[in-house]
Steps between C-alpha positions, in 0.01 A plus 500: 500500500867408490596869532284535810653186648843644449398808697390279789829310509779657705822602327701313763443194711461612858737363761391320810543814709292710260231231494472479882500876535229535234286229670521686830401823329211331320381353829476845658332652194240224491432551874454874444276435199276266700459759770415762240209284380326537835246781565622829645491502880740779605346806671707745290416318177129486566466848652701693243664326205218272393246761600655744251504240223145385561379861529642575152358179356157583640482870416745528209660786693672562835216621724644437847471829693815620683280668763388154609819306434824692544697235309320616183770769474792256517714412197315220314716398209488135595127519569437625146690193368284283721189677372579437136535128538213487759268634237615233251529197731378581851676447828718208389637699203615768740661248733671333206632835387666533837659159452620595147671811643678278753623276216636810320692592819646148502602529136670832566680366803616191300624713213708722729632223715627283214742782403697420815427137582409180318144425383453249782596748768285773330201266502569418869505873582160549330372197698617648829343833418166348402490266800503783759178540701457866401492405129230241571305752701491774233441257216218303672302820548425802279776722635700742290849419632584273207424780253718748695782245529478426126516867402781597738711194419449544126606866534821388680560246221439771240752729668750211507445448125544870431832488684610212269350614171450874533166495308276800575186286450596284797538806720161626394358155584654518845329844556174358386528197733597718801198728434275200466622361828428827681150503338422160648571558866628773735752264647670466166619856528761387755649254246481763223693744721774236546528439125468866401872592567610222270252630242633854531859374454389305191335815357818705563 
């Protein structure tokens, strides 16, 4: 038990600025989490994303006919993620997965920002990002934008690490993340095209 308690204790005592920044960040995260606990009400979430997950949970296969619903031919990488947790825990598990992906974006942003600024400023940057209305909109509903943002941002971070370390595994990870982003939404192709020149330079 003492070893577990040591893991829970921070290695440093946070300053007042770090404490205030973390409290603001925690306030926004709790607000997002409370919204996630509500039932799905968005038209896009009910008509497509939750319909796909519930269809797979009901039939144990994807049976939506593209001749009736044209969106059945769209990239559905995030919907497959929703479907896995929907089978295990229902609608709220899928919505909490969306919230978990948002938290991973915040962790990535904090990890990159603290390379240039202090921990307090990095936490404040994450707070400002998470407090934007668009973030609340895509997290409160079963949209796929958080998944796309997580994949593209993680790919950019991986390219950055490859530039610093030169490890081939990191470059392969960036390629996997860029491909996953394109497999989740057509709109992600625009972001992939922007990152692709940097990827080609890194390959060269």
